[in-house]
N, C-alpha and C positions, 0 to 999 in steps of 0.2 A: 612246693608252694602252690596253693590253690589257684591263684590267678595267672599262672604261667601256662600259656597255651601250648608250649612245646613239651610239657611234662607227660610222661606215660603213666604216672602214678594215678591210681583211682581214688576218688573222693566220695564219701558217703555222709549223709546226715539223717537225723531222726526228725520227723515232722512233729512239731509241738502245737501247731495251730492250723486249722484249715478254713477259717472264717472267709466267706465269700468264694470258697473253692471246694465245696463239699463233694462234688463229683470227681475232682481232679486230685485231691490229696486226702490221705488217711492219717489221722493223728496216731502217733507211736509207730509208724511204719518207716523203714529205712529206704531212702531214695538215693540214687546216684546223682552226683553233682558234677556238672561240666565246668571246667575252668573258663572264666570270661572276665577279663580285666575291666572292660568297659562297664558291665553291669554292676560289678563290685563297687565301683565309684558311686553308684546310685543306691547302694544298700539292697541289692537284689542278688539272687542266686539263679543260675540256669539249672533247672531240675528236670530230670526225666520223670514225668508224672504218670498217672494211671493210664493215660492215652498211649503211652510208649514214646511220646514225642517230648522234646525239651521246650520248656516255657519258663518265663521269668516269674519269680515269686519273691515277696519280701524276705530278706535274710533273717529277720527275727522270728519267722515261722519255723525255723530249723535250728537244730544244734548239731554242729559238725562233730563227727566221731572219728576217732583213730582206731583202726582195727588191726589185729595181727595180719601179716601178709597172707597166711593160709586162708583166713576168713575172707579177706578182700578178694582173693582169687576165686573162692567158692561163690561169693556174691556176684562177682563179675560174670562168671559162667552162668549162674542162674538168671541174671538180667538178660544176658545175650540169648539164652534159650527161650526165655519168655517172649522176647521181641521176635525171635524167629518163628515161634509157634503162633503168635498173634497175627503175623502178616503173611503166613504161608498156609 
């Protein structure tokens, strides 16, 4: 479940809109979504954006996607190595 903070499952979404966030979001790009019950109540998602940090965005700017486990693991690895490269 997306809003369960105890889950180890990874969640991803495709950006559909970047209005007012042109530097932070790219349309048609896959982003990692962090579980956050409180923000979901306000129709927002906690997204790791282009800065490599997590920020809140309107949930209707994204379409959640379900990926095969192998693809999820590959994306997670890619996101982790991107963050490592960006900050080292």
